[in-house]
C-alpha positions as CSV (number, residue, x, y, z in Angstrom):
1,M,35.3,80.0,67.9
2,R,37.6,77.0,67.5
3,F,39.5,78.9,64.8
4,I,40.0,81.8,67.2
5,V,41.4,79.5,70.0
6,A,43.7,77.7,67.6
7,A,45.0,80.9,66.2
8,T,45.7,82.2,69.7
9,I,47.6,79.0,70.6
10,V,49.7,79.3,67.4
11,L,50.5,83.0,68.1
12,S,51.5,82.2,71.7
13,V,53.9,79.4,70.6
14,A,55.4,81.6,68.0
15,S,55.8,84.4,70.4
16,G,57.5,82.1,72.9
17,C,59.9,80.8,70.3
18,E,60.7,84.3,69.2
19,S,61.3,85.4,72.8
20,K,63.6,82.4,73.4
21,S,65.5,83.1,70.2
22,R,66.1,86.7,71.3
23,K,67.4,85.5,74.7
24,D,69.7,83.0,73.1
25,K,71.2,85.7,70.9
26,Q,71.6,88.0,73.8
27,N,73.3,85.3,75.9
28,P,75.6,83.3,73.6
29,L,77.7,80.5,75.1
30,V,81.3,81.9,75.0
31,A,84.6,80.4,76.0
32,S,84.7,82.4,79.3
33,T,81.5,80.8,80.6
34,P,82.4,78.4,83.4
35,L,81.6,74.8,82.5
36,S,80.6,72.2,85.1
37,L,83.2,69.6,86.0
38,D,82.7,65.9,85.4
39,P,82.5,64.3,88.9
40,T,84.1,61.1,87.5
41,D,87.1,63.0,86.2
42,V,88.9,64.5,89.1
43,P,91.4,67.1,87.7
44,E,95.0,67.2,88.9
45,L,96.0,70.4,90.6
46,T,99.4,71.9,89.7
47,E,101.7,73.5,92.3
48,W,101.6,77.1,91.1
49,W,98.6,79.4,90.3
50,T,98.4,83.1,89.4
51,N,96.0,85.7,88.2
52,D,99.0,87.9,87.1
53,T,98.6,89.9,90.3
54,Q,98.8,87.4,93.1
55,L,100.6,84.0,93.3
56,L,99.4,80.8,95.0
57,Q,101.5,77.8,95.8
58,L,99.9,74.4,96.6
59,S,102.8,72.3,97.8
60,E,102.6,68.5,97.9
61,S,103.2,68.6,101.7
62,G,99.8,70.2,102.1
63,V,101.1,73.7,102.8
64,Y,99.9,76.7,100.8
65,R,101.4,80.1,100.4
66,L,99.6,83.1,99.0
67,Y,101.7,86.0,97.8
68,A,100.6,89.6,97.3
69,G,102.7,89.8,94.1
70,T,104.1,87.2,91.7
71,N,107.6,86.9,93.4
72,R,107.8,83.7,95.4
73,Y,111.0,85.0,97.2
74,H,109.0,87.6,99.0
75,M,107.3,87.0,102.3
76,P,103.8,85.4,101.6
77,M,100.9,87.4,102.9
78,E,99.2,84.2,104.0
79,R,100.4,80.6,104.8
80,G,98.4,77.6,106.0
81,Q,97.2,74.1,105.2
82,W,95.2,73.0,102.2
83,T,93.2,69.9,101.5
84,R,91.3,68.6,98.5
85,R,87.6,68.4,99.5
86,N,86.1,67.0,96.3
87,Y,86.3,67.2,92.5
88,A,85.1,70.8,92.5
89,A,86.7,72.4,95.6
90,L,89.5,72.5,98.0
91,M,89.8,74.0,101.5
92,I,92.5,76.4,102.8
93,E,93.0,77.1,106.5
94,P,95.5,79.9,107.4
95,Y,98.0,79.5,110.2
96,A,96.8,81.8,113.0
97,E,97.0,82.2,116.8
98,L,93.3,81.9,117.1
99,P,91.3,79.1,115.4
100,S,89.8,80.2,112.1
101,Q,87.3,78.7,109.7
102,P,88.7,77.0,106.6
103,A,87.8,78.8,103.4
104,R,86.4,77.1,100.3
105,V,88.3,77.5,97.0
106,S,86.1,76.5,94.1
107,I,87.5,74.8,91.0
108,R,86.0,75.9,87.7
109,K,86.6,75.0,84.1
110,V,86.8,77.6,81.4
111,G,87.3,76.0,78.0
112,D,90.0,73.3,78.6
113,E,91.6,75.2,81.5
114,L,91.0,75.1,85.2
115,R,90.5,78.2,87.4
116,L,90.7,78.5,91.1
117,L,88.4,81.0,92.8
118,V,90.2,82.2,96.0
119,R,88.1,84.4,98.2
120,N,87.5,87.8,96.4
121,L,90.6,87.6,94.2
122,Q,90.5,87.4,90.4
123,P,90.3,83.7,89.1
124,M,93.7,82.0,89.0
125,H,95.1,79.8,86.2
126,S,97.7,77.2,86.6
127,L,101.5,77.6,85.8
128,A,104.0,74.9,84.8
129,D,106.6,76.9,86.7
130,P,106.6,80.0,89.0
131,P,107.3,83.3,87.3
132,K,111.0,84.0,86.7
133,V,112.3,87.0,88.7
134,L,115.7,88.7,89.3
135,E,116.4,86.4,92.3
136,D,116.4,83.4,90.0
137,R,119.2,85.0,87.9
138,L,121.3,85.8,90.9
139,I,121.3,82.4,92.5
140,G,124.7,80.7,92.1
141,G,128.4,81.7,92.4
142,W,130.0,85.2,91.8
143,T,133.7,86.0,91.8
144,G,135.9,89.0,91.8
145,E,139.5,89.9,92.6
146,G,140.2,87.8,95.7
147,E,136.5,87.5,96.5
148,A,133.9,84.8,96.1
149,L,130.1,85.1,96.8
150,R,127.5,82.3,96.6
151,L,123.8,83.0,96.7
152,G,121.6,80.1,97.6
153,A,118.0,79.4,96.5
154,D,117.1,79.4,100.3
155,L,118.1,83.1,100.4
156,R,121.3,82.3,102.3
157,Y,124.7,83.5,101.2
158,S,128.4,82.7,101.9
159,F,131.2,85.2,101.2
160,S,134.9,84.8,101.3
161,R,137.7,87.2,100.8
162,Q,141.4,86.7,100.3
163,A,143.4,89.7,101.4
164,A,147.0,89.9,100.1
165,R,149.8,90.7,102.7
166,T,153.1,92.4,102.1
167,S,154.8,89.4,103.5
168,G,153.7,85.9,104.6
169,P,150.7,83.9,103.4
170,A,147.4,85.5,102.4
171,S,144.8,85.8,105.1
172,L,141.3,84.4,104.6
173,G,138.0,85.9,105.8
174,S,134.5,84.7,105.4
175,E,130.9,85.4,106.5
176,E,127.5,84.0,106.1
177,G,124.0,85.4,106.3
178,G,120.7,86.1,104.5
179,W,120.1,87.9,101.3
180,E,117.2,89.7,99.6
181,V,116.6,91.9,96.6
182,Q,115.1,95.4,96.7
183,D,114.6,96.8,93.2
184,D,118.1,96.6,91.7
185,L,119.9,96.3,95.0
186,L,121.2,93.1,96.6
187,I,121.1,93.3,100.4
188,L,123.5,91.0,102.3
189,Q,122.7,90.8,106.0
190,P,125.5,88.9,108.0
191,D,124.5,86.5,110.8
192,S,126.9,88.1,113.2
193,R,125.3,90.5,115.5
194,G,126.2,94.2,115.2
195,M,127.3,93.9,111.6
196,L,125.6,96.3,109.1
197,P,124.2,94.9,105.8
198,T,126.3,95.2,102.7
199,I,124.5,96.9,99.8
200,V,125.4,95.5,96.3
201,R,124.1,97.1,93.1
202,V,123.0,94.7,90.4
203,H,123.8,95.7,86.8
204,E,122.0,93.8,84.1
205,T,122.0,94.3,80.3
206,D,121.3,92.1,77.3
207,D,125.0,91.2,77.1
208,E,126.1,90.9,80.7
209,M,125.3,90.9,84.4
210,F,127.6,91.9,87.3
211,L,127.5,93.0,90.9
212,E,129.2,96.1,92.2
213,T,130.0,97.3,95.7
214,G,132.6,99.8,96.9
215,G,134.1,100.1,93.4
216,R,134.6,96.3,93.2
217,R,133.0,94.1,90.6
218,L,131.8,90.5,90.8
219,V,130.8,88.5,87.8
220,P,129.1,85.1,87.4
221,A,131.5,82.3,88.4
222,P,132.3,79.8,85.5
223,S,130.4,76.5,85.7
224,P,132.6,73.7,87.1
225,F,131.6,71.7,84.1
226,E,132.8,74.3,81.5
227,G,135.7,73.0,79.5
228,S,135.4,69.5,80.7
C-alpha cells in the first residue's frame, strides 16, 4: 500500500514537471516581452516618439503635440499638457473647451528600449530627432533673377522683388505671409487681405533642388559663410 502511494506521488510530480516544461517551451521569454521597470531607476523621456505612423512631441515646457502622421509641420490632431506621474507612467490632458479627464500613458521597457503606450495606438519608441521631411530641406534662402525668398522654420516667409525700369532707379516690392507644403507644391499665402496664394512647384533630384513659378526659377541661396 505504501508502495502504491509513493508511486502515485512520484508520477504526480513527474507529470507536473513535464506540464511546466511544455508551458515553458510554448511561452519562451522573447525580446518583445515587456519588462518591468526598476522603480529606483527613473528613465529619462526624450522629446520625440513615433510608431512610424503617428508622432508625439513631449516638450520641456510641459506641452505635448500628437500628430496623425510623422510630419511635425502639419497641424497636430491633439495638443495639451503632459506631466510625469511616476517612474512607469505619465499623464496627458488635451486642451478642450470642456474639462476632460487626463489619460494615462504607460511606460514599458522592451529589451533596452522604452515604449510609450498612448491610448489605443501602437507602442511608440523614442527618436533622437524628429523625422526629416521636405519642409526641412526648404527652410532657408532662395534666390532668382531679381527675386529673393526666405522660408522660416516657423512657417513664415518673406519675399522681395526688384523690378528693372527703363529709366531711373529700380523699384522694390516685398511681401510676407505663411507657407506650407502640399505634396510637391509650396503654397505662399500673403498676409495682405484679398491677395491670392502663390503656388510654387518644388523640383528635387539627387543632384539639385529648385523652385519654379510662372516660368521663373529660384535656387538655394549661397551660405553667407561660403568663400570666407
